[in-house]
C-alpha positions in Angstrom: 21.1 -23.9 -12.4 23.9 -23.1 -10.2 22.3 -21.9 -7.0 19.0 -22.5 -8.7 16.6 -20.5 -10.8 17.4 -17.3 -9.0 18.9 -14.3 -10.7 20.3 -12.7 -7.5 23.9 -11.8 -6.5 25.4 -13.2 -3.3 26.0 -9.7 -2.0 25.4 -11.2 1.4 27.7 -14.2 1.3 26.2 -16.1 4.3 25.9 -19.3 2.3 29.6 -19.3 1.5 30.5 -18.6 5.1 28.4 -21.6 6.3 30.0 -23.8 3.7 33.5 -22.7 4.8 32.7 -23.4 8.5 31.3 -26.8 7.6 34.4 -27.6 5.7 36.8 -26.6 8.5 34.8 -28.7 10.9 35.9 -31.8 8.9 39.5 -30.6 8.2 38.9 -29.3 4.6 41.0 -26.3 3.5 40.2 -26.2 -0.2 36.9 -26.2 -2.0 36.6 -27.0 -5.7 34.0 -24.3 -6.2 32.7 -22.0 -7.7 32.1 -23.0 -11.3 32.5 -19.9 -13.5 31.7 -21.5 -16.8 29.0 -19.8 -18.9 26.0 -22.0 -19.7 25.2 -21.4 -23.3 24.5 -24.8 -24.7 21.8 -26.5 -22.7 22.6 -29.9 -24.1 25.7 -29.9 -21.9 25.2 -32.0 -18.8 26.8 -29.7 -16.3 24.5 -26.7 -16.8 23.0 -27.2 -13.4 26.4 -26.5 -11.7 26.7 -23.1 -13.3 25.4 -19.7 -12.5 23.9 -19.2 -15.9 24.6 -17.9 -19.4 25.6 -14.3 -18.6 29.2 -13.2 -17.7 28.0 -10.5 -15.3 25.6 -12.8 -13.5 28.3 -15.4 -13.2 30.8 -12.9 -12.0 28.5 -11.4 -9.3 27.4 -14.8 -8.0 31.0 -16.2 -8.1 32.5 -13.2 -6.3 29.9 -13.4 -3.5 30.5 -17.1 -3.0 34.3 -16.7 -3.0 34.1 -13.8 -0.4 31.9 -16.0 1.7 34.2 -19.0 1.6 37.4 -17.1 2.2 36.1 -14.4 4.6 36.4 -10.7 4.2 40.0 -10.8 5.4 40.7 -14.1 3.5 41.5 -15.7 6.8 38.7 -18.2 7.1 41.1 -21.1 6.7 39.4 -22.2 3.5 40.1 -21.2 -0.1 37.8 -21.3 -3.1 38.8 -22.7 -6.4 37.3 -21.1 -9.5 36.9 -23.5 -12.5 37.2 -24.3 -15.3 39.7 -22.2 -17.2 38.6 -21.7 -19.9 35.3 -22.0 -21.9 34.7 -25.6 -20.8 30.9 -25.2 -21.2 30.9 -24.2 -24.9 32.4 -27.3 -26.3 31.7 -28.6 -29.8 28.2 -30.1 -29.9 28.1 -29.7 -26.1 30.0 -33.0 -25.7 31.8 -33.1 -22.4 35.6 -32.4 -22.6 35.4 -31.7 -26.4 37.1 -28.9 -28.3 36.2 -25.3 -27.9 36.1 -23.3 -31.2 36.0 -19.6 -30.2 38.1 -16.6 -31.2 40.5 -15.1 -28.7 38.4 -11.9 -28.4 35.4 -14.0 -27.2 37.6 -16.0 -24.8 39.2 -12.9 -23.3 36.3 -10.5 -23.2 33.4 -12.9 -22.3 34.5 -16.2 -20.9 37.5 -14.9 -18.9 35.5 -12.0 -17.4 34.2 -13.9 -14.3 37.8 -15.0 -13.6 39.1 -11.5 -14.1 36.6 -10.0 -11.7 37.1 -12.8 -9.1 40.8 -12.2 -9.1 40.5 -8.4 -8.8 37.5 -8.2 -6.5 37.5 -11.3 -4.3 41.2 -12.2 -4.0 40.8 -15.5 -5.9 44.0 -17.5 -5.5 43.2 -20.9 -6.9 42.1 -21.8 -10.4 41.4 -25.2 -11.9 42.0 -25.8 -15.6 39.3 -27.1 -17.9 39.2 -30.4 -19.8 38.7 -29.1 -23.4 41.1 -28.2 -26.0 41.1 -24.6 -27.3 41.8 -24.4 -31.0 43.7 -27.6 -31.0 45.7 -27.0 -27.8 44.5 -28.9 -24.7 43.8 -26.5 -21.8 46.0 -28.6 -19.6 49.1 -27.8 -21.7 48.0 -24.4 -23.1 50.8 -21.8 -22.3 48.8 -18.9 -23.8 45.8 -19.7 -21.4 47.9 -19.7 -18.2 51.1 -17.8 -18.8 49.8 -15.0 -21.0 46.0 -14.7 -20.2 45.6 -15.9 -16.6 48.9 -14.8 -15.1 49.6 -12.0 -17.5 46.5 -10.1 -18.5 44.3 -11.1 -15.6 47.0 -10.6 -13.0 46.6 -14.0 -11.3 49.5 -14.9 -9.0 48.1 -17.9 -7.3 47.9 -21.7 -7.7 46.6 -23.6 -10.7 45.4 -27.1 -10.1 44.2 -30.0 -12.2 41.6 -32.7 -11.6 42.6 -35.6 -13.8 43.3 -33.3 -16.8 47.0 -33.9 -17.1 46.5 -37.6 -17.7 44.2 -36.7 -20.6 47.3 -35.4 -22.5 48.5 -39.0 -22.6 45.3 -41.0 -22.9 42.7 -38.7 -24.5 44.4 -36.1 -26.7 47.5 -38.1 -27.5 49.7 -35.0 -27.3 52.2 -36.6 -24.9 54.3 -39.7 -25.5 54.7 -40.7 -21.8 53.4 -39.8 -18.4 56.4 -37.7 -17.8 56.0 -35.7 -21.0 52.3 -35.1 -20.1 53.4 -33.7 -16.7 56.1 -31.6 -18.3 53.8 -30.1 -20.8 51.3 -29.2 -18.1 53.8 -27.7 -15.7 55.5 -25.7 -18.5 52.1 -24.3 -19.5 51.4 -23.1 -15.9 49.7 -25.9 -14.0 51.2 -26.3 -10.5 49.5 -29.4 -9.0 48.3 -32.7 -10.4 45.2 -33.9 -8.7 43.8 -36.3 -7.6 47.0 -38.4 -7.9 50.6 -38.1 -9.0 50.3 -40.6 -11.9 51.8 -38.2 -14.4 54.2 -36.1 -12.3 55.8 -39.2 -11.0 57.4 -39.6 -14.4 59.2 -36.2 -14.3 62.5 -37.2 -12.8 64.1 -38.8 -15.8 63.1 -35.8 -17.9 64.7 -33.5 -15.4 67.9 -35.6 -15.3 68.3 -35.6 -19.1 67.4 -31.9 -19.5 64.1 -32.4 -21.3 62.2 -30.6 -18.5 63.5 -27.6 -16.6 63.9 -28.0 -12.9 63.3 -24.3 -12.5 59.7 -24.8 -13.8 59.2 -27.5 -11.1 60.6 -25.2 -8.4 58.2 -22.4 -9.4 55.2 -24.8 -9.1 56.4 -26.0 -5.7 56.8 -22.4 -4.6 53.2 -21.7 -5.6 52.0 -24.7 -3.5 54.0 -23.5 -0.5 52.6 -20.0 -0.7 49.1 -21.4 -0.5 50.0 -23.7 2.4 51.7 -20.8 4.2 48.5 -18.7 3.7 46.4 -21.5 5.3 48.8 -22.0 8.2 49.7 -25.5 7.1 53.5 -25.1 7.6 53.8 -24.8 11.4 57.5 -23.8 11.4 56.9 -21.0 9.0 53.6 -19.4 9.9 50.9 -19.4 12.5 47.5 -20.9 11.7 45.2 -18.5 9.9 42.0 -20.1 11.2 40.2 -18.1 13.8 40.2 -19.8 17.2 36.5 -19.0 17.8 35.3 -20.9 14.8 31.8 -22.0 15.7 30.2 -25.2 14.4 27.3 -24.9 12.0 24.1 -25.9 13.6 21.6 -28.0 11.7 19.0 -25.2 12.2 21.3 -22.6 10.7 22.1 -24.7 7.6 18.4 -25.6 7.2 17.4 -21.9 7.4 19.8 -20.9 4.6 18.8 -23.9 2.5 15.1 -22.9 2.9 15.9 -19.3 1.9 17.8 -20.5 -1.2 14.9 -22.8 -2.2 12.3 -20.1 -1.7 14.1 -17.6 -3.8 14.8 -20.1 -6.6 11.4 -21.3 -7.6 10.5 -19.5 -10.8 6.9 -18.9 -12.1 7.4 -19.3 -15.9 3.7 -19.0 -16.9 0.4 -18.4 -15.2 -3.1 -17.7 -16.6 -4.4 -16.9 -13.1 -4.9 -20.4 -11.8 -2.1 -19.8 -9.2 -2.0 -19.5 -6.3 -4.3 -22.2 -5.1 -6.3 -22.1 -1.9 -6.3 -25.1 0.4 -9.7 -26.8 0.4 -11.2 -24.7 -2.4 -10.4 -27.0 -5.3 -10.5 -30.7 -5.9 -6.9 -31.3 -6.7 -5.4 -34.3 -8.6 -1.7 -34.8 -8.7 -0.1 -36.7 -11.6 3.4 -37.4 -12.7 6.4 -39.6 -11.9 8.3 -36.8 -10.0 5.5 -36.2 -7.5 6.4 -39.2 -5.3 10.2 -39.1 -5.8 12.8 -37.5 -3.6 15.9 -38.4 -5.6 14.9 -36.1 -8.5 15.5 -32.9 -6.4 19.3 -33.5 -6.1 22.1 -32.9 -8.6 25.5 -34.2 -9.1 28.2 -33.3 -6.5 25.7 -33.8 -3.7 25.8 -36.5 -1.0 22.9 -38.2 -2.7 24.8 -38.5 -6.0 28.0 -39.4 -4.2 26.2 -42.3 -2.5 25.3 -43.7 -5.9 28.9 -44.3 -6.9 29.5 -47.5 -5.0 26.1 -48.9 -6.2 27.2 -48.2 -9.8 30.7 -49.7 -9.3 29.3 -52.8 -7.7 26.8 -53.4 -10.5 29.5 -53.1 -13.2 32.1 -55.2 -11.3 29.4 -57.9 -10.7 28.9 -58.1 -14.5 25.2 -57.0 -14.2 25.5 -54.3 -17.0 25.3 -55.6 -20.5 28.1 -54.5 -22.8 30.5 -53.4 -20.0 33.4 -55.6 -18.9 33.4 -56.5 -15.3 36.6 -54.6 -14.2 37.6 -52.5 -11.2 38.8 -49.8 -13.6 35.2 -48.7 -14.5 35.2 -44.9 -13.9 35.4 -44.0 -17.6 32.4 -46.3 -18.3 30.2 -45.2 -15.4 29.4 -41.7 -16.6 27.4 -42.8 -19.6 26.5 -46.4 -18.6 22.9 -47.1 -18.1 22.1 -49.3 -15.1 18.8 -51.2 -15.6 16.4 -51.1 -12.8 18.6 -49.1 -10.4 16.1 -46.2 -9.7 14.6 -47.8 -6.6 18.0 -48.2 -5.0 18.9 -44.6 -5.8 15.6 -43.4 -4.3 16.2 -45.5 -1.2 19.6 -43.8 -0.8 18.1 -40.3 -1.0 15.5 -41.1 1.6 18.1 -42.7 3.9 20.3 -39.5 3.7 17.3 -37.1 4.1 14.6 -38.9 6.2 12.8 -35.7 7.1 12.5 -34.5 3.5 9.1 -34.6 1.9 8.2 -35.4 -1.7 6.0 -32.9 -3.5 2.9 -35.1 -3.0 3.6 -35.5 0.7 4.1 -31.8 1.1 0.9 -30.9 -0.8 -1.1 -33.3 1.4 0.2 -31.5 4.5 -1.6 -28.4 3.2 -4.6 -30.0 1.7 -5.4 -33.5 3.0 -7.9 -34.2 0.1 -5.3 -34.2 -2.7 -5.6 -37.3 -4.8 -2.7 -38.9 -6.7 -2.9 -40.9 -9.9 0.2 -42.9 -11.0 0.7 -42.0 -14.7 3.9 -41.2 -16.6 7.5 -42.3 -16.6 10.9 -40.6 -16.6 12.6 -43.5 -18.3 10.1 -45.1 -20.7 7.6 -44.0 -23.4 4.0 -44.9 -24.0 3.2 -46.2 -20.5 -0.3 -44.8 -20.3 -3.5 -44.6 -22.3 -4.9 -41.1 -22.7 -8.5 -42.2 -22.0 -7.4 -43.7 -18.6 -5.7 -40.4 -17.7 -8.9 -38.5 -18.5 -11.1 -40.9 -16.5 -8.8 -40.7 -13.5 -8.9 -36.9 -13.3 -12.5 -36.3 -14.4 -13.7 -35.2 -11.0 -10.8 -32.8 -10.3 -11.0 -29.0 -10.6 -7.3 -28.7 -11.3 -4.4 -31.0 -12.0 -0.9 -30.6 -10.8 1.6 -32.5 -13.1 5.0 -33.0 -11.5 7.6 -33.8 -14.1 11.3 -33.4 -14.6 14.7 -35.1 -15.3 17.1 -36.8 -12.9 20.6 -35.2 -12.6 23.7 -37.1 -11.4 26.8 -39.0 -12.3 25.7 -42.6 -12.7 22.7 -44.7 -13.6 20.0 -43.5 -16.0 20.2 -39.8 -15.4 19.8 -37.4 -18.4 21.9 -34.6 -16.9 25.1 -34.4 -15.0 28.8 -34.6 -15.6 29.5 -36.6 -18.8 25.8 -36.7 -19.7 25.3 -34.7 -22.8 21.9 -35.2 -24.5 21.0 -34.5 -28.2 17.5 -33.5 -27.2 17.2 -31.6 -23.9 13.6 -32.4 -23.4 11.5 -34.0 -20.6 12.6 -37.7 -20.8 10.2 -40.6 -21.0 6.5 -39.8 -21.8 6.1 -36.8 -19.5 5.4 -34.2 -22.2 2.8 -36.6 -23.6 1.3 -36.9 -20.2 0.9 -33.1 -19.8 -0.7 -33.0 -23.2 -3.1 -35.8 -22.3 -4.1 -33.9 -19.1 -4.8 -30.8 -21.1 -6.9 -32.8 -23.6 -9.0 -34.0 -20.7 -10.2 -30.5 -20.3 -8.6 -29.7 -17.0 -6.5 -26.7 -16.0 -2.9 -28.1 -15.7 -0.3 -26.7 -13.4 3.0 -28.2 -14.5 5.9 -28.3 -12.0 9.2 -28.9 -13.9 12.1 -30.2 -11.8 15.3 -29.5 -13.7 18.6 -27.8 -13.1 18.8 -26.5 -16.6 16.5 -25.2 -19.4 14.6 -27.8 -21.3 12.5 -27.6 -24.5 9.1 -27.0 -23.0 6.9 -25.4 -25.7 4.5 -28.4 -25.8 4.3 -28.3 -22.0 3.8 -24.5 -22.1 1.0 -24.7 -24.6 -0.8 -27.5 -22.6 -0.5 -25.8 -19.2 -2.4 -23.1 -17.4 0.7 -22.5 -15.3 4.3 -23.6 -15.4 6.6 -23.6 -12.4 10.3 -24.3 -12.5 11.8 -26.0 -9.3 15.5 -26.2 -9.9 17.1 -29.0 -7.8 16.1 -27.6 -4.4 17.4 -30.6 -2.4 15.7 -31.7 0.8 13.6 -28.4 0.9 12.1 -29.1 -2.5 8.7 -30.7 -1.6 7.6 -28.2 1.1 8.9 -25.2 -0.9 7.0 -26.2 -4.1 3.8 -26.8 -2.1 4.1 -23.5 -0.4 4.5 -21.7 -3.7 1.6 -23.4 -5.3 -0.7 -22.5 -2.3 0.6 -18.9 -2.2 2.4 -19.2 1.2 5.7 -18.3 -0.7 5.5 -15.8 -3.5 7.7 -16.9 -6.4 10.7 -14.6 -7.0 13.1 -16.6 -9.1 14.4 -15.5 -12.5 15.8 -17.6 -15.3 19.6 -17.4 -15.4 19.6 -19.1 -18.8 17.4 -18.8 -21.9 14.8 -21.4 -22.7 14.6 -22.1 -26.5 11.5 -23.2 -28.2 13.3 -25.8 -30.3 16.6 -27.7 -30.0 17.5 -26.3 -33.4 17.9 -22.8 -31.8 20.8 -24.0 -29.5 23.0 -22.3 -28.5 20.7 -19.5 -27.6 21.5 -16.7 -25.2 20.3 -13.1 -24.7 23.7 -11.3 -25.2 24.3 -12.6 -28.7 26.3 -10.3 -31.1 24.4 -7.6 -32.9 23.6 -9.0 -36.4 23.4 -12.6 -35.1 20.7 -14.3 -33.0 17.1 -13.6 -32.5 17.1 -9.9 -31.6 18.3 -6.6 -33.1 17.9 -3.0 -31.8 16.5 -1.7 -35.1 16.1 -4.4 -37.8 13.9 -7.5 -38.2 16.1 -10.6 -37.9 16.1 -13.6 -40.1 14.6 -16.5 -38.1 14.0 -20.2 -38.7 11.6 -20.9 -41.6 10.2 -24.0 -39.8 9.4 -22.1 -36.6 6.5 -19.7 -36.4 8.4 -17.8 -33.6 12.2 -17.7 -33.4 12.3 -15.9 -30.1 12.9 -17.7 -26.8 10.1 -19.4 -25.0 11.3 -18.0 -21.7 14.0 -15.3 -22.0 16.9 -14.7 -19.7 15.9 -12.9 -16.5 12.2 -14.0 -16.9 10.0 -14.8 -13.9 6.4 -13.9 -13.0 4.9 -13.1 -9.6 1.5 -13.4 -8.0 1.3 -9.6 -8.2 2.1 -7.0 -10.9 4.8 -4.3 -11.0 5.4 -1.1 -12.9 8.9 0.3 -13.5 9.7 3.8 -14.6 13.1 5.3 -15.4 13.7 8.6 -13.6 17.3 9.3 -14.5 20.1 7.8 -16.5 23.7 9.2 -16.5 27.4 8.6 -16.6 28.6 9.9 -13.2 32.3 9.8 -12.9 33.3 6.4 -14.2 29.9 4.8 -13.5 26.8 4.2 -15.6 23.7 4.6 -13.4 20.0 4.7 -13.6 17.4 5.7 -11.0 14.1 3.8 -11.2 10.8 3.8 -9.4 9.2 0.4 -8.8 5.6 0.1 -7.8 3.6 -3.0 -6.7 0.3 -2.4 -8.6 -1.3 -5.7 -7.6 -3.1 -7.0 -4.5 -0.4 -9.3 -3.1 3.1 -8.7 -1.7 5.8 -9.7 -4.1 9.4 -9.4 -5.2 10.5 -7.3 -8.1 13.9 -7.8 -9.7 14.7 -4.7 -11.9 17.5 -5.4 -14.3 19.9 -2.9 -15.9 21.1 -3.7 -19.4 23.4 -1.7 -21.8 24.2 -1.7 -25.5 27.2 0.0 -27.0 25.9 1.9 -30.0 29.2 3.0 -31.4 32.0 0.4 -31.5 34.6 -0.7 -34.1 34.0 -4.3 -33.0 30.6 -6.1 -33.1 29.2 -5.9 -29.6 26.4 -7.8 -27.9 22.8 -6.8 -28.5 22.6 -6.2 -24.8 24.8 -6.7 -21.7 23.6 -7.2 -18.1 25.1 -4.6 -15.9 23.3 -4.7 -12.6 20.1 -6.0 -10.8 18.6 -6.1 -7.4 15.8 -7.7 -5.4 13.1 -5.5 -3.7 10.1 -6.8 -1.8 7.0 -4.6 -1.9 3.6 -4.8 -0.3 0.5 -4.1 -2.4 0.5 -0.5 -3.6 4.0 0.2 -2.2 6.6 2.2 -4.2 10.4 2.2 -3.9 13.2 4.0 -5.7 16.2 2.0 -6.6 19.6 2.8 -8.1 21.3 0.4 -10.5 24.9 1.1 -11.6 28.1 -0.4 -12.9 31.6 0.9 -13.8 31.9 1.9 -17.4 34.7 -0.6 -17.7 32.1 -3.4 -17.6 31.6 -2.6 -21.3 35.2 -3.1 -22.1 36.3 -5.2 -25.1 39.4 -5.9 -27.1 40.0 -3.4 -29.9 41.5 -4.2 -33.3 44.9 -2.8 -32.2 45.0 -5.1 -29.2 44.1 -2.5 -26.6 41.2 -3.2 -24.3 38.7 -0.6 -23.3 35.6 1.4 -24.3 35.5 3.6 -27.4 33.9 7.0 -27.2 30.3 7.1 -28.4 26.8 6.4 -27.3 25.6 3.8 -24.8 21.9 2.9 -24.4 20.9 2.0 -20.8 17.8 -0.2 -20.5 15.6 -0.9 -17.5 13.8 -4.2 -17.7 11.9 -6.9 -15.8 13.7 -9.4 -18.1 16.0 -9.3 -21.1 13.0 -9.3 -23.4 10.8 -6.9 -21.4 12.5 -3.5 -21.4 10.4 -1.0 -19.6 12.4 2.1 -20.4 15.7 3.2 -22.1 17.9 6.2 -22.2 21.1 6.9 -24.2 24.2 8.5 -22.7 27.5 9.6 -24.2 30.7 8.1 -22.9 34.3 9.0 -23.4 37.1 6.7 -24.6 38.6 4.6 -21.8 41.6 2.5 -22.2 41.9 -0.3 -19.6 44.6 -2.6 -21.0 47.3 -1.8 -23.5 48.9 -4.5 -25.6 
C-alpha cells in the first residue's frame, strides 16, 4: 500500500533524500515516482504502489516524497515524476489501462487534487500521463487534460512524459492511423517526451513537411525538455551543474535504518482479542502457512526482486515452455498475465540471492523463541491441498497458532497482484482462507499474519482469528519486523490507507463517498446489500489497533483566519507504550453540490508512555474543502462545517460545527 500500511505523512522527507542520493550515485537524474493515483478499487493490481484511497493522504505523502527527492531548494540533481495523470486507478472493472468513466467535477476536485498540491507546495516539474481513456479520449491525446486542466487550472509549467502510452494510440485505442499521427496527437495534447523509445515520434517529419503537424508544437516540447536539462545542469555550455559537490554516498547502515523504520511503522494490527503480544517461552507456538517460509512474498513490483524475474519469464516464453504462448522475442504484452508453471522456486531463489541476510517469518520467530514448531500446510497457488483432520492433529499440542498467509505481488509468473494483474476476486489465493478456518475449527487461538500490499476480502479470516496482523510488503525487513511485533518488541502503529470491504460486491468502497451514496450518512440509515448482514467495511480507512488504549477529547474547534483547526487531548489509558494517530475529518453541511460524507484534513503520530497525556493541534486551510460550483467557480460556499476528531474514519470520538464564509479560489 504505497509506503505500506502506515497512515503517516512524510513531513520528514528522509526517505526521499536517501533515494535521491542513491540515484545520483549511479547517474540517475529522474525518478518515475511518486504515484499519485487514488486506490479505490482493490481489484486493480497496482494498489500496492499507491498511497491509498484518500486525496489528502495521497497529497501529503506525495509532497513529502517529492520534497525529499528534489531537496528543499530543488537542487538535489534529481527530479521526481508524479503519475499517472489522470484517474488511472479507477478504470472500468479495475482492468489495467481501461476507460475511466467519471464526471469532470470528480476528476478536477478529487483525482487532480494531489497533483494540484504537489505543483503548488513541492515544485513538481514532471508529470507522466496515464494509460486510460477518459470519456472516450485517451489520456495520451487528451488536450483538455494537459492544456486546460494541468497547465491551465493547476498551473503546471513543467515537462510531461509518457511511458509507452503514445504507441497505444496506434495499437490499443486505434485513434491514430500511423505512428506519426499518434505522436502528433500526443504532442498537440501536451505530452513533451516519448519514453522509453522514439518509435512514434520518429514518424513526425513527413507530417511536419506536409503541414499536418505544427513545427511550433514540436518546438515547445523541445523547449520544455531543455528547461529540465538546464535545471539539472545537463547542458554544460548553458548552466553550471546543480548537484552539490559534497554529495555523500548512502551507507548500507543508513538505508537499512530507514527501511527498518518504515517497516516498523507500517505493520497494522487489524484485530486482537488480547492474545497479542506473545511472550517468548510462555506459549507452545505452532506456525502454519505457505508464507511463513518464503522471502519472495514480501516484495512488490518495481523492486530489484521483481525486476530480476523478468529475464526468467522471457527465457521461459522464448524457449516455448509456456503453453498457449508463441515462442517469440516480442513477449512483453504476454508476460504480464501469463502464468509460468512451476516458476516459484526460481523466483524464491532470486529473492534470497539478492537479500541473503533477510529472514523469513519462521526464521525470525525462531530467533526469539527457539521452540517454535512449523507445520507445512496450505498453498498460495492451489486449492484443497490439506485435510482438516491432519491440520488439527499437527497443532493439537500448541497453545497458539500463527498462520502466515498472503499473496505474491509482481510483474511476471503466477502473482495475483501487480501491474497488469487485475483479479475478479481480491481474496487470499489458493486454500489459505480454508487453512485459517481449519485451524480455528481445531480449537486453537489463531493469529493470522496477512502479507499483502492491498486490502483483501478477509471476513472469513477475521471470524476465524483471535488476532489479524497486516504486514504490507516490508521487503528484506519483513521477517524480523513481523516477529518483533508479535512478541511485543515493536508496538504496532500502522493505519489502513484503504478500506477493507466485507465482500467483493461492495467494491469500490471508500470512506469519503458522496452523501446519499455508500455505506454511511450523517443523519439517515442507508440502504445496504440485502444479502449481507452488515454493509459497513470490515476494516475502515484509518483503522489500526495498539497493544494499549487511548482516549481522545476535543478541547476546541475553530476557524482561525483561513484555517480550520481543533485542539485535542490524547491520553494513553493502558499499561504499555503506544502510538496514537488522531485524525481530523470534516463534512460540509451546506453546499449546492453533493459533498463527501467526510474528508480527511489532517493527522499526526504521537508516542505516549502508559498514563501520559499530550495536547495536539490539527489544522488545514479552509481551501482543502474547495469544490467546483455549478457556475464553474471553485471554492467553498458559506455555511456550516462539522469538524470530527477520530481514531479512524469510523470511530469519531468528538465533533464540533463551525461557520465558514464564502471563499472563491478559482473563477471560470
